[in-house]
Each structure stands twice: as C-alpha cells, then as structure tokens.
LONU-237155 format. One record per residue: residue in three letters; z, x, y of N, C-alpha, C in turn. Coordinates in steps of 0.001 Angstrom, whole numbers, plus 500000, padded with zeros to 6 digits. Layout:
BEGIN
<r><type>Ala</type><n_w>Z</n_w><n_u>X</n_u><n_v>Y</n_v><ca_w>Z</ca_w><ca_u>X</ca_u><ca_v>Y</ca_v><c_w>Z</c_w><c_u>X</c_u><c_v>Y</c_v></r>
...
END
This chain:
BEGIN
<r><type>Met</type><n_w>168297</n_w><n_u>723766</n_u><n_v>462990</n_v><ca_w>167958</ca_w><ca_u>723942</ca_u><ca_v>460889</ca_v><c_w>167166</c_w><c_u>721911</c_u><c_v>460576</c_v></r>
<r><type>Ala</type><n_w>166156</n_w><n_u>722448</n_u><n_v>459914</n_v><ca_w>165448</ca_w><ca_u>721226</ca_u><ca_v>459818</ca_v><c_w>165603</c_w><c_u>720897</c_u><c_v>458417</c_v></r>
<r><type>Tyr</type><n_w>165610</n_w><n_u>719492</n_u><n_v>458360</n_v><ca_w>166105</ca_w><ca_u>718519</ca_u><ca_v>457184</ca_v><c_w>164719</c_w><c_u>718505</c_u><c_v>456367</c_v></r>
<r><type>Arg</type><n_w>164810</n_w><n_u>718267</n_u><n_v>454865</n_v><ca_w>162912</ca_w><ca_u>718256</ca_u><ca_v>454549</ca_v><c_w>163640</c_w><c_u>716580</c_u><c_v>454186</c_v></r>
<r><type>Val</type><n_w>162998</n_w><n_u>715369</n_u><n_v>454117</n_v><ca_w>163468</ca_w><ca_u>714838</ca_u><ca_v>453244</ca_v><c_w>162115</c_w><c_u>714618</c_u><c_v>451607</c_v></r>
<r><type>Thr</type><n_w>162798</n_w><n_u>713992</n_u><n_v>450379</n_v><ca_w>161323</ca_w><ca_u>713822</ca_u><ca_v>449936</ca_v><c_w>161190</c_w><c_u>713191</c_u><c_v>448931</c_v></r>
<r><type>Lys</type><n_w>160739</n_w><n_u>712993</n_u><n_v>448720</n_v><ca_w>159788</ca_w><ca_u>711859</ca_u><ca_v>447885</ca_v><c_w>160402</c_w><c_u>710542</c_u><c_v>447689</c_v></r>
<r><type>Ser</type><n_w>161846</n_w><n_u>710763</n_u><n_v>446887</n_v><ca_w>162214</ca_w><ca_u>709341</ca_u><ca_v>446617</ca_v><c_w>163352</c_w><c_u>708935</c_u><c_v>448018</c_v></r>
<r><type>Ala</type><n_w>163957</n_w><n_u>709955</n_u><n_v>448634</n_v><ca_w>164681</ca_w><ca_u>709499</ca_u><ca_v>450391</ca_v><c_w>163409</c_w><c_u>708504</c_u><c_v>451063</c_v></r>
<r><type>Gly</type><n_w>162147</n_w><n_u>709265</n_u><n_v>451377</n_v><ca_w>161374</ca_w><ca_u>708944</ca_u><ca_v>451873</ca_v><c_w>160960</c_w><c_u>707398</c_u><c_v>450979</c_v></r>
<r><type>Glu</type><n_w>160736</n_w><n_u>706476</n_u><n_v>449794</n_v><ca_w>160235</ca_w><ca_u>706264</ca_u><ca_v>449713</ca_v><c_w>161821</c_w><c_u>704484</c_u><c_v>450012</c_v></r>
<r><type>Ala</type><n_w>162731</n_w><n_u>705754</n_u><n_v>450108</n_v><ca_w>164173</ca_w><ca_u>704485</ca_u><ca_v>449679</ca_v><c_w>163811</c_w><c_u>704178</c_u><c_v>451275</c_v></r>
<r><type>Leu</type><n_w>163471</n_w><n_u>705220</n_u><n_v>451974</n_v><ca_w>164128</ca_w><ca_u>704812</ca_u><ca_v>453766</ca_v><c_w>162711</c_w><c_u>703699</c_u><c_v>454112</c_v></r>
<r><type>Arg</type><n_w>161923</n_w><n_u>703671</n_u><n_v>452911</n_v><ca_w>160472</ca_w><ca_u>702938</ca_u><ca_v>454515</ca_v><c_w>161054</c_w><c_u>701702</c_u><c_v>453109</c_v></r>
<r><type>Ser</type><n_w>161878</n_w><n_u>701259</n_u><n_v>451968</n_v><ca_w>162353</ca_w><ca_u>700013</ca_u><ca_v>451203</ca_v><c_w>163095</c_w><c_u>699476</c_u><c_v>452281</c_v></r>
<r><type>Ile</type><n_w>164009</n_w><n_u>700036</n_u><n_v>452709</n_v><ca_w>165525</ca_w><ca_u>699737</ca_u><ca_v>453684</ca_v><c_w>163919</c_w><c_u>698695</c_u><c_v>454833</c_v></r>
<r><type>Gly</type><n_w>163607</n_w><n_u>699971</n_u><n_v>455291</n_v><ca_w>162609</ca_w><ca_u>699674</ca_u><ca_v>456144</ca_v><c_w>161432</c_w><c_u>697976</c_u><c_v>456312</c_v></r>
<r><type>Ala</type><n_w>161314</n_w><n_u>697843</n_u><n_v>455170</n_v><ca_w>160590</ca_w><ca_u>696609</ca_u><ca_v>455009</ca_v><c_w>161026</c_w><c_u>695559</c_u><c_v>454918</c_v></r>
<r><type>Leu</type><n_w>162579</n_w><n_u>696001</n_u><n_v>453707</n_v><ca_w>163956</ca_w><ca_u>694679</ca_u><ca_v>454523</ca_v><c_w>164203</c_w><c_u>694463</c_u><c_v>454974</c_v></r>
<r><type>Ser</type><n_w>164310</n_w><n_u>695719</n_u><n_v>456221</n_v><ca_w>165520</ca_w><ca_u>695117</ca_u><ca_v>457126</ca_v><c_w>164564</c_w><c_u>694089</c_u><c_v>457802</c_v></r>
<r><type>Thr</type><n_w>163420</n_w><n_u>693462</n_u><n_v>457844</n_v><ca_w>162334</ca_w><ca_u>692907</ca_u><ca_v>458827</ca_v><c_w>162860</c_w><c_u>691801</c_u><c_v>458183</c_v></r>
<r><type>Val</type><n_w>163172</n_w><n_u>691392</n_u><n_v>456652</n_v><ca_w>162562</ca_w><ca_u>690457</ca_u><ca_v>455989</ca_v><c_w>163508</c_w><c_u>689206</c_u><c_v>456772</c_v></r>
<r><type>Gly</type><n_w>164999</n_w><n_u>689351</n_u><n_v>457466</n_v><ca_w>165863</ca_w><ca_u>688073</ca_u><ca_v>458354</ca_v><c_w>165126</c_w><c_u>687484</c_u><c_v>459389</c_v></r>
<r><type>Leu</type><n_w>164695</n_w><n_u>688898</n_u><n_v>459507</n_v><ca_w>163986</ca_w><ca_u>687940</ca_u><ca_v>461486</ca_v><c_w>162162</c_w><c_u>687472</c_u><c_v>460845</c_v></r>
<r><type>Ala</type><n_w>161951</n_w><n_u>688125</n_u><n_v>459887</n_v><ca_w>160590</ca_w><ca_u>686671</ca_u><ca_v>459004</ca_v><c_w>160843</c_w><c_u>685603</c_u><c_v>458531</c_v></r>
<r><type>Phe</type><n_w>161748</n_w><n_u>685311</n_u><n_v>458111</n_v><ca_w>162057</ca_w><ca_u>684660</ca_u><ca_v>457645</ca_v><c_w>162256</c_w><c_u>683287</c_u><c_v>458588</c_v></r>
<r><type>Val</type><n_w>163090</n_w><n_u>684052</n_u><n_v>460051</n_v><ca_w>163688</ca_w><ca_u>682885</ca_u><ca_v>460441</ca_v><c_w>162648</c_w><c_u>682501</c_u><c_v>461515</c_v></r>
<r><type>Leu</type><n_w>161763</n_w><n_u>683978</n_u><n_v>461843</n_v><ca_w>160731</ca_w><ca_u>683870</ca_u><ca_v>462675</ca_v><c_w>160055</c_w><c_u>682673</c_u><c_v>461983</c_v></r>
<r><type>Ala</type><n_w>159641</n_w><n_u>682598</n_u><n_v>460927</n_v><ca_w>159058</ca_w><ca_u>681625</ca_u><ca_v>459825</ca_v><c_w>158904</c_w><c_u>680492</c_u><c_v>460307</c_v></r>
<r><type>Ile</type><n_w>160230</n_w><n_u>680157</n_u><n_v>460015</n_v><ca_w>161335</ca_w><ca_u>678274</ca_u><ca_v>460432</ca_v><c_w>160685</c_w><c_u>678352</c_u><c_v>461152</c_v></r>
<r><type>Val</type><n_w>160690</n_w><n_u>679414</n_u><n_v>463010</n_v><ca_w>160573</ca_w><ca_u>678092</ca_u><ca_v>464899</ca_v><c_w>159755</c_w><c_u>678423</c_u><c_v>464855</c_v></r>
<r><type>Ile</type><n_w>158730</n_w><n_u>679175</n_u><n_v>464447</n_v><ca_w>156895</ca_w><ca_u>679255</ca_u><ca_v>465119</ca_v><c_w>156570</c_w><c_u>677549</c_u><c_v>464622</c_v></r>
<r><type>Gly</type><n_w>157103</n_w><n_u>677626</n_u><n_v>463207</n_v><ca_w>156938</ca_w><ca_u>675838</ca_u><ca_v>462256</ca_v><c_w>157538</c_w><c_u>674672</c_u><c_v>463079</c_v></r>
<r><type>Ala</type><n_w>158682</n_w><n_u>674803</n_u><n_v>463415</n_v><ca_w>159132</ca_w><ca_u>674304</ca_u><ca_v>463741</ca_v><c_w>158448</c_w><c_u>673481</c_u><c_v>465710</c_v></r>
<r><type>Trp</type><n_w>158836</n_w><n_u>674783</n_u><n_v>466238</n_v><ca_w>157862</ca_w><ca_u>674341</ca_u><ca_v>467464</ca_v><c_w>156216</c_w><c_u>673682</c_u><c_v>467283</c_v></r>
<r><type>Phe</type><n_w>155493</n_w><n_u>674542</n_u><n_v>466503</n_v><ca_w>154423</ca_w><ca_u>674355</ca_u><ca_v>466676</ca_v><c_w>154903</c_w><c_u>672510</c_u><c_v>466105</c_v></r>
<r><type>Gly</type><n_w>155180</n_w><n_u>672331</n_u><n_v>464785</n_v><ca_w>155493</ca_w><ca_u>670735</ca_u><ca_v>464973</ca_v><c_w>155540</c_w><c_u>669704</c_u><c_v>466318</c_v></r>
<r><type>Ser</type><n_w>156671</n_w><n_u>670816</n_u><n_v>466650</n_v><ca_w>156658</ca_w><ca_u>669147</ca_u><ca_v>467762</ca_v><c_w>156561</c_w><c_u>669845</c_u><c_v>469178</c_v></r>
<r><type>Val</type><n_w>154938</n_w><n_u>670491</n_u><n_v>469021</n_v><ca_w>154262</ca_w><ca_u>670389</ca_u><ca_v>469676</ca_v><c_w>152834</c_w><c_u>669157</c_u><c_v>469861</c_v></r>
<r><type>Leu</type><n_w>152828</n_w><n_u>669637</n_u><n_v>468047</n_v><ca_w>151741</ca_w><ca_u>668300</ca_u><ca_v>467828</ca_v><c_w>152808</c_w><c_u>666782</c_u><c_v>468413</c_v></r>
<r><type>Asp</type><n_w>154322</n_w><n_u>667092</n_u><n_v>467559</n_v><ca_w>154231</ca_w><ca_u>665455</ca_u><ca_v>467967</ca_v><c_w>154440</c_w><c_u>665066</c_u><c_v>469563</c_v></r>
<r><type>Gly</type><n_w>155136</n_w><n_u>665694</n_u><n_v>470715</n_v><ca_w>154590</ca_w><ca_u>665469</ca_u><ca_v>471521</ca_v><c_w>153110</c_w><c_u>665074</c_u><c_v>472920</c_v></r>
<r><type>Trp</type><n_w>151664</n_w><n_u>666404</n_u><n_v>471981</n_v><ca_w>150381</ca_w><ca_u>665548</ca_u><ca_v>471823</ca_v><c_w>150497</c_w><c_u>663674</c_u><c_v>471262</c_v></r>
<r><type>Leu</type><n_w>150231</n_w><n_u>664297</n_u><n_v>470035</n_v><ca_w>150514</ca_w><ca_u>663236</ca_u><ca_v>469506</ca_v><c_w>152158</c_w><c_u>661249</c_u><c_v>469522</c_v></r>
<r><type>Gly</type><n_w>152499</n_w><n_u>661420</n_u><n_v>469871</n_v><ca_w>153188</ca_w><ca_u>660807</ca_u><ca_v>469961</ca_v><c_w>154079</c_w><c_u>660521</c_u><c_v>468828</c_v></r>
<r><type>Thr</type><n_w>154554</n_w><n_u>661182</n_u><n_v>468435</n_v><ca_w>154398</ca_w><ca_u>661269</ca_u><ca_v>466332</ca_v><c_w>156257</c_w><c_u>661866</c_u><c_v>466932</c_v></r>
<r><type>Lys</type><n_w>157096</n_w><n_u>660770</n_u><n_v>467561</n_v><ca_w>158261</ca_w><ca_u>662096</ca_u><ca_v>467267</ca_v><c_w>158830</c_w><c_u>663158</c_u><c_v>465939</c_v></r>
<r><type>Pro</type><n_w>159465</n_w><n_u>662815</n_u><n_v>465452</n_v><ca_w>159892</ca_w><ca_u>663437</ca_u><ca_v>464543</ca_v><c_w>158601</c_w><c_u>663704</c_u><c_v>463445</c_v></r>
<r><type>Val</type><n_w>157538</n_w><n_u>663531</n_u><n_v>462530</n_v><ca_w>156700</ca_w><ca_u>663702</ca_u><ca_v>461967</ca_v><c_w>156617</c_w><c_u>665132</c_u><c_v>461949</c_v></r>
<r><type>Phe</type><n_w>156060</n_w><n_u>665120</n_u><n_v>462213</n_v><ca_w>154878</ca_w><ca_u>666685</ca_u><ca_v>462597</ca_v><c_w>156004</c_w><c_u>667868</c_u><c_v>462833</c_v></r>
<r><type>Phe</type><n_w>157630</n_w><n_u>667867</n_u><n_v>463021</n_v><ca_w>158181</ca_w><ca_u>668761</ca_u><ca_v>463358</ca_v><c_w>159400</c_w><c_u>668751</c_u><c_v>461667</c_v></r>
<r><type>Ile</type><n_w>159276</n_w><n_u>667547</n_u><n_v>461770</n_v><ca_w>159789</ca_w><ca_u>667419</ca_u><ca_v>460345</ca_v><c_w>158409</c_w><c_u>668489</c_u><c_v>459237</c_v></r>
<r><type>Val</type><n_w>157520</n_w><n_u>668265</n_u><n_v>459354</n_v><ca_w>156887</ca_w><ca_u>668384</ca_u><ca_v>458722</ca_v><c_w>156377</c_w><c_u>669787</c_u><c_v>458513</c_v></r>
<r><type>Phe</type><n_w>156062</n_w><n_u>670647</n_u><n_v>459769</n_v><ca_w>156160</ca_w><ca_u>672309</ca_u><ca_v>460094</ca_v><c_w>156965</c_w><c_u>672713</c_u><c_v>459826</c_v></r>
<r><type>Phe</type><n_w>158914</n_w><n_u>671953</n_u><n_v>459999</n_v><ca_w>159513</ca_w><ca_u>672791</ca_u><ca_v>460001</ca_v><c_w>159673</c_w><c_u>672739</c_u><c_v>458390</c_v></r>
<r><type>Phe</type><n_w>158798</n_w><n_u>672146</n_u><n_v>456688</n_v><ca_w>159190</ca_w><ca_u>672759</ca_u><ca_v>455330</ca_v><c_w>157975</c_w><c_u>673464</c_u><c_v>455263</c_v></r>
<r><type>Leu</type><n_w>157129</n_w><n_u>672959</n_u><n_v>455845</n_v><ca_w>156284</ca_w><ca_u>674940</ca_u><ca_v>455973</ca_v><c_w>157046</c_w><c_u>676171</c_u><c_v>456761</c_v></r>
<r><type>Gly</type><n_w>156904</n_w><n_u>676375</n_u><n_v>457763</n_v><ca_w>157578</ca_w><ca_u>677346</ca_u><ca_v>458346</ca_v><c_w>159278</c_w><c_u>677877</c_u><c_v>456780</c_v></r>
<r><type>Leu</type><n_w>159481</n_w><n_u>677073</n_u><n_v>456708</n_v><ca_w>160719</ca_w><ca_u>677267</ca_u><ca_v>455555</ca_v><c_w>160292</c_w><c_u>678114</c_u><c_v>454190</c_v></r>
<r><type>Ala</type><n_w>159431</n_w><n_u>677424</n_u><n_v>454154</n_v><ca_w>158498</ca_w><ca_u>678036</ca_u><ca_v>452623</ca_v><c_w>157664</c_w><c_u>679541</c_u><c_v>453247</c_v></r>
<r><type>Ala</type><n_w>156871</n_w><n_u>679413</n_u><n_v>454239</n_v><ca_w>156403</ca_w><ca_u>680567</ca_u><ca_v>454495</ca_v><c_w>157048</c_w><c_u>681517</c_u><c_v>454706</c_v></r>
<r><type>Gly</type><n_w>158132</n_w><n_u>681406</n_u><n_v>454794</n_v><ca_w>159171</ca_w><ca_u>682141</ca_u><ca_v>455375</ca_v><c_w>159273</c_w><c_u>683086</c_u><c_v>453638</c_v></r>
<r><type>Met</type><n_w>160221</n_w><n_u>681827</n_u><n_v>452335</n_v><ca_w>160798</ca_w><ca_u>681547</ca_u><ca_v>451254</ca_v><c_w>159624</c_w><c_u>682936</c_u><c_v>450697</c_v></r>
<r><type>Leu</type><n_w>158239</n_w><n_u>682508</n_u><n_v>451391</n_v><ca_w>157337</ca_w><ca_u>683157</ca_u><ca_v>450109</ca_v><c_w>156710</c_w><c_u>684988</c_u><c_v>450308</c_v></r>
<r><type>Asn</type><n_w>157427</n_w><n_u>685056</n_u><n_v>451782</n_v><ca_w>157353</ca_w><ca_u>686238</ca_u><ca_v>452505</ca_v><c_w>158733</c_w><c_u>687108</c_u><c_v>452292</c_v></r>
<r><type>Val</type><n_w>159568</n_w><n_u>686463</n_u><n_v>451815</n_v><ca_w>160535</ca_w><ca_u>687080</ca_u><ca_v>451866</ca_v><c_w>160534</c_w><c_u>687183</c_u><c_v>450213</c_v></r>
<r><type>Phe</type><n_w>159940</n_w><n_u>686570</n_u><n_v>448989</n_v><ca_w>160021</ca_w><ca_u>686956</ca_u><ca_v>447913</ca_v><c_w>158460</c_w><c_u>688384</c_u><c_v>447836</c_v></r>
<r><type>Arg</type><n_w>158115</n_w><n_u>688641</n_u><n_v>449083</n_v><ca_w>156216</ca_w><ca_u>689544</ca_u><ca_v>448502</ca_v><c_w>157507</c_w><c_u>690312</c_u><c_v>448976</c_v></r>
<r><type>Thr</type><n_w>157914</n_w><n_u>690849</n_u><n_v>449243</n_v><ca_w>158707</ca_w><ca_u>691287</ca_u><ca_v>450625</ca_v><c_w>159366</c_w><c_u>692566</c_u><c_v>449059</c_v></r>
<r><type>Val</type><n_w>160606</n_w><n_u>692008</n_u><n_v>448427</n_v><ca_w>161045</ca_w><ca_u>691700</ca_u><ca_v>447351</ca_v><c_w>160583</c_w><c_u>692070</c_u><c_v>446948</c_v></r>
<r><type>Ala</type><n_w>159595</n_w><n_u>692190</n_u><n_v>445861</n_v><ca_w>158719</ca_w><ca_u>692726</ca_u><ca_v>445161</ca_v><c_w>157720</c_w><c_u>693940</c_u><c_v>444897</c_v></r>
<r><type>Arg</type><n_w>157628</n_w><n_u>693429</n_u><n_v>446346</n_v><ca_w>157098</ca_w><ca_u>695171</ca_u><ca_v>446710</ca_v><c_w>158035</c_w><c_u>696413</c_u><c_v>446489</c_v></r>
<r><type>Thr</type><n_w>158938</n_w><n_u>695802</n_u><n_v>446823</n_v><ca_w>160330</ca_w><ca_u>696676</ca_u><ca_v>447137</ca_v><c_w>160848</c_w><c_u>697129</c_u><c_v>446017</c_v></r>
<r><type>Ala</type><n_w>161546</n_w><n_u>696223</n_u><n_v>444776</n_v><ca_w>161600</ca_w><ca_u>696424</ca_u><ca_v>444199</ca_v><c_w>161416</c_w><c_u>697379</c_u><c_v>443201</c_v></r>
<r><type>Pro</type><n_w>162538</n_w><n_u>698299</n_u><n_v>442572</n_v><ca_w>161633</ca_w><ca_u>699302</ca_u><ca_v>441662</ca_v><c_w>160893</c_w><c_u>699282</c_u><c_v>440034</c_v></r>
<r><type>Arg</type><n_w>159998</n_w><n_u>699443</n_u><n_v>440170</n_v><ca_w>158985</ca_w><ca_u>699792</ca_u><ca_v>439156</ca_v><c_w>159823</c_w><c_u>699517</c_u><c_v>437183</c_v></r>
<r><type>Gly</type><n_w>161028</n_w><n_u>699188</n_u><n_v>437892</n_v><ca_w>161713</ca_w><ca_u>700628</ca_u><ca_v>436001</ca_v><c_w>161731</c_w><c_u>699099</c_u><c_v>434969</c_v></r>
<r><type>Pro</type><n_w>162224</n_w><n_u>698701</n_u><n_v>433712</n_v><ca_w>163102</ca_w><ca_u>697832</ca_u><ca_v>432994</ca_v><c_w>163638</c_w><c_u>696968</c_u><c_v>433619</c_v></r>
<r><type>Ala</type><n_w>163796</n_w><n_u>695782</n_u><n_v>433140</n_v><ca_w>164906</ca_w><ca_u>694700</ca_u><ca_v>434224</ca_v><c_w>166271</c_w><c_u>695129</c_u><c_v>433048</c_v></r>
<r><type>Pro</type><n_w>167378</n_w><n_u>695089</n_u><n_v>433930</n_v><ca_w>168801</ca_w><ca_u>694831</ca_u><ca_v>433518</ca_v><c_w>169068</c_w><c_u>694035</c_u><c_v>431823</c_v></r>
<r><type>Gly</type><n_w>168997</n_w><n_u>694715</n_u><n_v>430737</n_v><ca_w>169251</ca_w><ca_u>694757</ca_u><ca_v>429631</ca_v><c_w>168055</c_w><c_u>694789</c_u><c_v>429040</c_v></r>
<r><type>Lys</type><n_w>167669</n_w><n_u>695093</n_u><n_v>429174</n_v><ca_w>166147</ca_w><ca_u>695843</ca_u><ca_v>428388</ca_v><c_w>165786</c_w><c_u>697010</c_u><c_v>428289</c_v></r>
<r><type>Thr</type><n_w>164582</n_w><n_u>696731</n_u><n_v>427095</n_v><ca_w>165256</ca_w><ca_u>698250</ca_u><ca_v>426087</ca_v><c_w>164465</c_w><c_u>698896</c_u><c_v>426044</c_v></r>
<r><type>Arg</type><n_w>164327</n_w><n_u>700287</n_u><n_v>426452</n_v><ca_w>162852</ca_w><ca_u>701453</ca_u><ca_v>426370</ca_v><c_w>161942</c_w><c_u>700945</c_u><c_v>425274</c_v></r>
<r><type>Pro</type><n_w>160637</n_w><n_u>701162</n_u><n_v>425308</n_v><ca_w>159836</ca_w><ca_u>700392</ca_u><ca_v>423816</ca_v><c_w>160037</c_w><c_u>702257</c_u><c_v>422562</c_v></r>
<r><type>Gly</type><n_w>160219</n_w><n_u>701429</n_u><n_v>421324</n_v><ca_w>160437</ca_w><ca_u>702370</ca_u><ca_v>420785</ca_v><c_w>162319</c_w><c_u>701525</c_u><c_v>419840</c_v></r>
<r><type>Glu</type><n_w>163218</n_w><n_u>701448</n_u><n_v>421238</n_v><ca_w>164533</ca_w><ca_u>701402</ca_u><ca_v>421368</ca_v><c_w>164831</c_w><c_u>699883</c_u><c_v>420482</c_v></r>
<r><type>Ala</type><n_w>165930</n_w><n_u>699117</n_u><n_v>419503</n_v><ca_w>165915</ca_w><ca_u>697952</ca_u><ca_v>418843</ca_v><c_w>166766</c_w><c_u>697589</c_u><c_v>420504</c_v></r>
<r><type>Gly</type><n_w>166520</n_w><n_u>696318</n_u><n_v>420484</n_v><ca_w>167105</ca_w><ca_u>695050</ca_u><ca_v>421480</ca_v><c_w>167555</c_w><c_u>694659</c_u><c_v>421080</c_v></r>
<r><type>Pro</type><n_w>168663</n_w><n_u>692974</n_u><n_v>421676</n_v><ca_w>169577</ca_w><ca_u>692893</ca_u><ca_v>421234</ca_v><c_w>169286</c_w><c_u>691960</c_u><c_v>419894</c_v></r>
<r><type>Ser</type><n_w>170404</n_w><n_u>691589</n_u><n_v>419340</n_v><ca_w>169725</ca_w><ca_u>690565</ca_u><ca_v>417953</ca_v><c_w>170490</c_w><c_u>689606</c_u><c_v>418772</c_v></r>
<r><type>Asp</type><n_w>170472</n_w><n_u>688879</n_u><n_v>417303</n_v><ca_w>170006</ca_w><ca_u>687314</ca_u><ca_v>417410</ca_v><c_w>171854</c_w><c_u>686786</c_u><c_v>418002</c_v></r>
<r><type>Arg</type><n_w>172714</n_w><n_u>687293</n_u><n_v>417615</n_v><ca_w>173805</ca_w><ca_u>686628</ca_u><ca_v>417252</ca_v><c_w>174150</c_w><c_u>687336</c_u><c_v>419455</c_v></r>
<r><type>Glu</type><n_w>174037</n_w><n_u>688000</n_u><n_v>419728</n_v><ca_w>173835</ca_w><ca_u>687883</ca_u><ca_v>420784</ca_v><c_w>173326</c_w><c_u>687536</c_u><c_v>422015</c_v></r>
<r><type>Phe</type><n_w>172701</n_w><n_u>686382</n_u><n_v>421528</n_v><ca_w>172086</ca_w><ca_u>685256</ca_u><ca_v>422693</ca_v><c_w>172620</c_w><c_u>684491</c_u><c_v>421690</c_v></r>
<r><type>Arg</type><n_w>173609</n_w><n_u>683635</n_u><n_v>420778</n_v><ca_w>172929</ca_w><ca_u>683171</ca_u><ca_v>420480</ca_v><c_w>175143</c_w><c_u>682550</c_u><c_v>421243</c_v></r>
<r><type>Gly</type><n_w>175795</n_w><n_u>681528</n_u><n_v>421472</n_v><ca_w>176774</ca_w><ca_u>681744</ca_u><ca_v>422333</ca_v><c_w>178016</c_w><c_u>681401</c_u><c_v>420265</c_v></r>
<r><type>Pro</type><n_w>179902</n_w><n_u>681365</n_u><n_v>421096</n_v><ca_w>180366</ca_w><ca_u>681819</ca_u><ca_v>419542</ca_v><c_w>180161</c_w><c_u>680064</c_u><c_v>418669</c_v></r>
<r><type>Asp</type><n_w>179733</n_w><n_u>678956</n_u><n_v>419509</n_v><ca_w>180002</ca_w><ca_u>677389</ca_u><ca_v>418598</ca_v><c_w>178509</c_w><c_u>677626</c_u><c_v>417481</c_v></r>
<r><type>Glu</type><n_w>177705</n_w><n_u>678239</n_u><n_v>418062</n_v><ca_w>176136</ca_w><ca_u>678359</ca_u><ca_v>416589</ca_v><c_w>176277</c_w><c_u>679259</c_u><c_v>416027</c_v></r>
END
C-alpha cells in the first residue's frame, strides 16, 4: 500500500526540513566567524580584536540566515488579528487602553 503525499503535506514537510537546519546553520556561522577571527589574530598578533569582530559578524550572519529562512517558510496569509479585504477592522477604542 503506497501513501500519496498531498501538495499541502509536501509543503509542510519542506518547511520542516528547512526550519530544522536553522539551528545548525546559526551555530556554524558563529563558530566559523570566531575561528576565522582567531586565525587572523594568530597571524597578526592582535589577540582578541579580530576574534571579537568576526564573532559578532558570525552572529549577525546567523541571525540574518534565521530571519531569511523563517520568512521563506512562514505562511503567506494575513497576520493574526488582521481582517480580510472588505471586513471591518478593529475600532480605535480597541487600540486605546482603559486610561485614555
């Protein structure tokens, strides 16, 4: 008996696969940046300078990678609380607190 994967199930599996690699890619970006900085520090004799710089560059690259992956796999529907075109949205009273 063979199971058929529907289109939505296939998209869900693809999204799960992409999101499962995010953690590893985030850590690898930081480790590679720190390693490269330590190698430069060893060559140039500037002990913590390039390690710190490339650590933070790796951190930024990892965060950018996470953001891009999540943005690519996130559903494209309206944000929670948003209405469909033609529907009435929340009133101004809902946005104000009880003090206003």
